[in-house]
Structure formats: C-alpha cells, structure tokens
C-alpha positions in Angstrom: 50.9 -10.2 -30.8 53.7 -9.1 -33.1 53.1 -6.3 -35.6 55.3 -5.1 -38.4 54.5 -1.6 -39.7 55.9 -0.8 -43.2 57.0 2.8 -43.3 57.3 3.8 -47.0 59.3 6.9 -48.0 59.7 9.0 -51.2 62.8 11.0 -52.0 64.1 10.5 -48.6 60.8 11.8 -46.8 58.4 9.8 -44.7 54.7 9.9 -45.4 52.6 11.2 -42.7 50.6 7.7 -43.0 53.7 6.1 -41.6 52.9 7.6 -38.2 49.3 6.7 -38.5 50.1 3.0 -38.8 52.0 3.3 -35.7 49.2 4.9 -33.8 47.2 1.9 -35.3 49.7 -0.6 -34.1 49.7 1.1 -30.5 45.9 1.0 -30.2 46.4 -2.9 -30.5 49.1 -3.4 -28.1 51.8 -6.2 -28.5 55.3 -6.0 -29.8 56.0 -3.4 -32.6 58.5 -3.5 -35.2 58.6 -0.7 -37.9 60.5 -1.4 -41.2 62.0 1.4 -43.2 63.8 0.9 -46.3 66.1 3.7 -48.1 69.3 4.6 -49.6 70.4 5.7 -45.9 67.5 4.5 -43.5 69.3 5.7 -40.5 67.8 9.4 -39.9 64.4 8.1 -40.9 64.6 5.2 -38.4 65.9 7.7 -35.6 62.7 9.8 -36.5 60.5 6.7 -36.4 61.7 5.4 -33.2 61.1 9.0 -31.4 57.3 8.6 -32.6 56.6 5.4 -31.1 57.7 3.0 -33.9 59.0 0.3 -31.2 62.2 -1.6 -32.7 62.7 0.0 -35.7 64.4 -2.1 -38.4 66.7 0.2 -40.9 67.6 -1.3 -44.2 70.0 0.8 -46.1 71.2 0.2 -49.8 71.5 2.1 -52.9 68.9 -0.5 -54.4 66.3 1.1 -52.2 66.6 4.8 -52.9 63.5 4.7 -55.3 60.5 2.3 -54.7 60.9 -0.8 -56.7 57.8 -3.4 -56.2 60.3 -6.5 -56.5 63.1 -5.5 -54.5 61.0 -4.0 -51.7 58.9 -7.1 -51.5 61.8 -9.3 -51.5 63.5 -7.2 -48.5 60.5 -7.1 -46.5 59.8 -10.8 -46.9 63.2 -11.5 -45.5 62.2 -9.4 -42.4 59.1 -11.1 -42.3 60.8 -14.5 -42.1 63.0 -13.3 -39.4 60.5 -11.6 -37.1 57.4 -13.7 -37.8 54.8 -10.9 -37.4 51.1 -11.7 -36.8 49.9 -8.4 -38.7 51.8 -6.4 -41.2 50.3 -2.8 -41.6 50.9 -0.5 -44.6 49.3 2.6 -46.1 46.4 2.2 -48.6 48.3 4.4 -51.2 49.3 4.0 -54.7 52.6 2.2 -53.5 51.1 0.7 -50.4 48.4 -1.2 -52.3 51.0 -2.6 -55.1 53.5 -3.6 -52.5 50.9 -5.4 -50.2 49.1 -7.3 -52.8 52.8 -8.6 -54.0 53.7 -9.5 -50.3 50.6 -11.3 -49.7 50.9 -13.4 -52.8 54.7 -14.1 -52.1 53.9 -15.1 -48.6 50.7 -17.0 -49.5 49.1 -15.2 -47.0 45.6 -13.3 -46.5 45.1 -9.6 -47.3 42.7 -6.8 -46.5 43.0 -3.4 -48.6 42.0 -0.1 -47.8 40.7 -0.6 -44.3 39.0 2.0 -42.0 39.4 0.2 -38.7 41.6 -2.4 -37.1 40.9 -4.6 -33.9 42.3 -7.3 -31.9 40.6 -9.3 -29.1 41.9 -12.4 -27.4 44.5 -12.8 -30.3 42.0 -12.5 -33.0 42.6 -9.5 -35.5 39.7 -8.1 -37.4 39.5 -5.2 -39.8 36.7 -3.1 -41.2 36.3 -2.7 -44.9 34.1 -0.1 -46.8 32.4 -1.5 -50.0 30.3 0.1 -52.7 31.4 3.5 -52.0 31.1 3.1 -48.2 27.5 2.2 -48.3 28.5 -1.4 -46.9 30.9 -2.3 -44.4 32.3 -5.8 -43.9 34.4 -7.1 -40.8 37.0 -9.3 -42.0 39.6 -11.7 -40.2 41.9 -14.3 -40.8 42.5 -18.1 -40.4 45.5 -19.8 -39.9 49.1 -18.8 -38.6 50.1 -16.8 -41.7 50.6 -12.9 -41.1 47.7 -11.0 -42.0 48.7 -8.0 -44.5 46.5 -5.0 -44.1 46.7 -1.4 -45.9 45.1 1.1 -43.9 43.3 4.2 -45.5 45.3 7.3 -44.7 43.8 10.2 -42.5 41.6 7.6 -40.7 43.8 7.3 -37.6 45.8 10.2 -36.0 49.5 10.4 -36.1 51.4 9.0 -33.4 53.4 11.9 -31.9 55.8 10.2 -29.2 56.9 6.9 -27.6 60.0 5.2 -26.9 61.8 3.1 -29.5 65.3 1.6 -30.8 66.7 1.5 -34.1 68.3 -1.8 -35.5 70.4 -1.6 -38.6 69.5 -4.6 -40.7 71.7 -6.1 -43.5 69.3 -7.8 -46.0 70.8 -9.9 -48.6 67.5 -9.4 -50.8 68.5 -5.6 -51.0 71.9 -6.7 -53.1 69.5 -8.6 -55.7 68.8 -7.0 -59.3 65.2 -6.9 -60.2 63.6 -7.3 -63.5 62.7 -3.7 -63.6 65.1 -0.7 -63.2 64.0 2.6 -61.7 66.1 5.1 -63.7 64.3 8.6 -62.6 61.3 9.3 -60.3 59.2 12.5 -61.5 56.2 13.6 -59.7 53.2 14.8 -61.7 51.2 17.0 -59.6 49.5 20.5 -59.9 50.1 21.6 -56.3 52.8 21.3 -53.5 50.4 19.5 -51.0 50.3 15.7 -51.1 46.7 14.9 -52.3 46.5 11.7 -50.3 47.9 13.2 -47.1 46.3 16.5 -47.3 44.0 17.9 -44.4 42.1 20.1 -46.9 41.2 19.4 -50.3 39.9 21.8 -53.1 38.3 20.0 -56.1 37.4 21.1 -59.5 34.8 19.5 -61.9 33.3 20.1 -65.2 31.2 23.1 -64.2 34.1 25.2 -64.7 33.6 24.9 -68.4 37.3 24.8 -69.4 40.7 24.2 -68.4 41.5 27.8 -68.7 39.2 28.5 -65.4 41.2 25.8 -63.4 43.6 28.5 -61.8 40.4 29.9 -60.0 40.3 26.9 -58.2 43.9 26.2 -57.6 44.0 29.8 -56.3 41.5 28.9 -53.9 43.3 25.7 -52.8 46.4 28.0 -52.2 44.5 30.4 -50.0 43.6 27.5 -47.6 46.9 25.6 -47.9 45.1 22.7 -49.6 46.0 20.1 -52.1 44.2 20.3 -55.4 42.0 17.5 -56.8 40.0 17.0 -60.0 36.8 14.8 -61.1 37.4 12.0 -63.6 35.5 14.1 -66.2 38.2 17.0 -66.4 40.8 14.6 -66.4 39.4 12.6 -69.2 39.1 16.0 -71.0 42.9 16.6 -70.8 42.2 19.6 -68.4 44.7 18.4 -65.6 46.7 15.2 -64.8 45.4 12.0 -63.7 47.6 12.2 -60.5 44.8 14.8 -59.3 41.8 12.5 -60.0 39.6 11.7 -57.1 37.0 8.8 -57.2 36.5 5.1 -58.0 39.3 5.1 -60.6 41.5 7.8 -58.8 42.6 8.3 -55.4 40.7 8.0 -52.1 41.0 10.7 -49.7 39.8 11.5 -46.2 40.7 15.2 -45.4 39.1 17.2 -42.5 37.6 19.6 -45.3 36.7 18.9 -48.9 35.5 21.8 -51.0 34.0 20.5 -54.4 33.6 23.3 -57.0 31.4 22.4 -60.0 31.3 18.7 -59.5 27.7 17.3 -59.9 28.5 14.4 -57.6 28.3 11.1 -59.6 28.7 8.0 -57.5 32.2 7.5 -59.0 33.4 10.6 -57.5 31.8 10.3 -54.1 33.5 6.9 -53.6 36.6 8.6 -53.4 35.7 11.4 -51.0 32.5 11.0 -49.2 34.3 10.0 -45.7 35.8 13.6 -45.7 35.2 15.3 -42.2 33.4 18.3 -43.7 32.0 18.5 -47.2 31.4 22.0 -49.1 29.9 21.9 -52.4 29.6 24.9 -54.7 27.2 24.3 -57.7 24.5 26.2 -59.4 22.4 23.1 -60.0 20.2 23.1 -57.0 19.4 19.4 -57.6 23.1 18.2 -58.1 23.7 14.9 -56.2 26.6 16.2 -54.3 24.3 18.2 -52.1 23.0 15.0 -50.8 26.2 14.3 -48.8 27.4 18.1 -48.3 27.4 19.5 -45.0 27.3 22.8 -46.4 25.8 23.8 -49.8 26.5 26.8 -51.9 24.0 27.1 -54.6 25.1 29.6 -57.1 27.7 30.6 -59.8 31.4 29.3 -59.0 32.7 32.3 -61.1 31.3 34.7 -58.6 31.5 32.7 -55.3 35.1 31.0 -55.7 36.9 34.4 -56.2 35.0 35.9 -53.3 35.8 33.3 -50.9 39.6 33.3 -52.1 39.7 37.0 -51.4 38.0 36.5 -48.0 40.7 33.6 -47.2 43.6 35.3 -48.1 42.6 38.3 -45.9 41.8 36.1 -43.0 44.6 33.5 -43.2 47.5 35.7 -44.8 
C-alpha cells in the first residue's frame, strides 16, 4: 500500500498534526511519502524525514508561502498523479478539510472527513467516523482504484517522534500557475498564544460569565495552565470574543487531554466539539447543567470565586 501524508505549514512552521499523520501512516505499514509545500520547504522536509516521514517530497515556490486552496490542490494533484498513492492523509483542520474536499472532487475520488481511526487489512482501507456528536460511529471503506482521501481529527494519534527518511526536492509545474484568488496577507485572529486545535489543555468560557469584561478571569486561568482559550457559540455571537475561539458544531472540534468548561451549560451544539477530550472539568453554579452529564469532575459553585482560586493555586504550583 502506498500512503501520501500531506503536511501543512503556516508561516513556515509545521502543525503538530503533521507528525500525528505520519504515526497513522506508520501504523498501517506500506510505503510512506510525505508532501510539504512552502516558499522554502527544505528545512521542513528534513524535520519530517527525521520523524519517520519516509520519502519527503519538498516543493518550494514563492506561490506556496501562504495557503491557497487552488494552487495547493493543483500541486498535490500533480504529485498524486506521479506517485499513485492508495491513501492520502491530511489533518481535519480548517485548511485541511477545505483542501481535501477540493482534492477529492478534482481527482474524482472518495473522501472521509474528521475520522478517528484508520485501519488496513488485506489491502482494504477502512476508517471510523463519528456522527451526531459522537453518539454514532460508522466504519467507511472505499470501492475502486481511486485514491482514498482522509482527514484525521487532531490529537487522536500520538506524534511520530523518530524514523528514517529521505528528502526529495520536487519541481512541480502547477506551482508556477496563477490562481483565481491571490493571498495578499495572512493574519491570525486569536486571543491566546496556544493554537486551539493543537492544544493539550483547553479552558473554555460560556455565557455564565455574564459579560465580556469577565473573560480575563478565564484567560488568566488558561495562561496559568499553559492552555488555549476557547469559547461557546453564545458568547461569540454576543461579540465577547472572536469566532476563531469557538468550539462546537459550528466552530472547531478539539480533542485535548484536559478541557475546562467555565460557565458553559453544555448544549449539544457545544458538546459536539469537545466531548472526546481526555478529561473534562466543568465549573457551573447550576447543578442540573447538562455539561455535568459528561464531565469527569464537576465543580458546582460560583465561577467568580472558584476560577480565581484555581488560577492562584496553579500559578503557585506550576510557576
């Protein structure tokens, strides 16, 4: 079996999900290729090779500095035509989902998005996809000889730490092409220094905080834990914080080791985005809040007393 891992970068830095995808590929066996596209992909490719990326295909061009659906799709399609992979793996992130939907359409091939498990037996590839907020799991395979495009939910698999590999510099004609859209500038809208999709610890705020002026209480707690800050849809819609921080059905899906929910009632739309977290801690004064039905640890009380006390304790213990 031939596997192509697509390692996406942002501002010249690889996402940790790239190494998780390599671990997925290694667990399946077979021949592994990893593609990385950047203005100068050489250094990124060397890092991927040292972490088990197999044959790392480094495509460098000024047009690849910033993510562009059209150009990235055309370049990767050219590589797919050359190397004929059976399985193409990418991250189930904002950019990854958009790119793979386009790739599958252009290559007239099957796709499964946001999967939590990938297996291969006797040459047959199968993936597990959650539905209805994780209440239903389905196993999906593919028919025919087209490559199978799969995006994997971040933080499900561990990162590949080591392995042998080599770097092959690829010159792809599609990288020279102009696109219908031109990226002039890339800016990040985020309230914290930790990437929400890749964080091991997430602290989230909800409407129970009563006003935007109280969000600093939750961001202080997040900082004390080295965590990413997240928000429910209710407070994003209210304009308290940016959409980039939203977790839930219409926001991001996260899978951290620890998720702390402060003042979040636990509507199903929010649970969809975080219920697979390793440990869930909920702080809410309403003892009947639905969030407590899935929380591993429930703290019933006033967040305005509990959160500052937790922050003080963590700062003292963790420095």
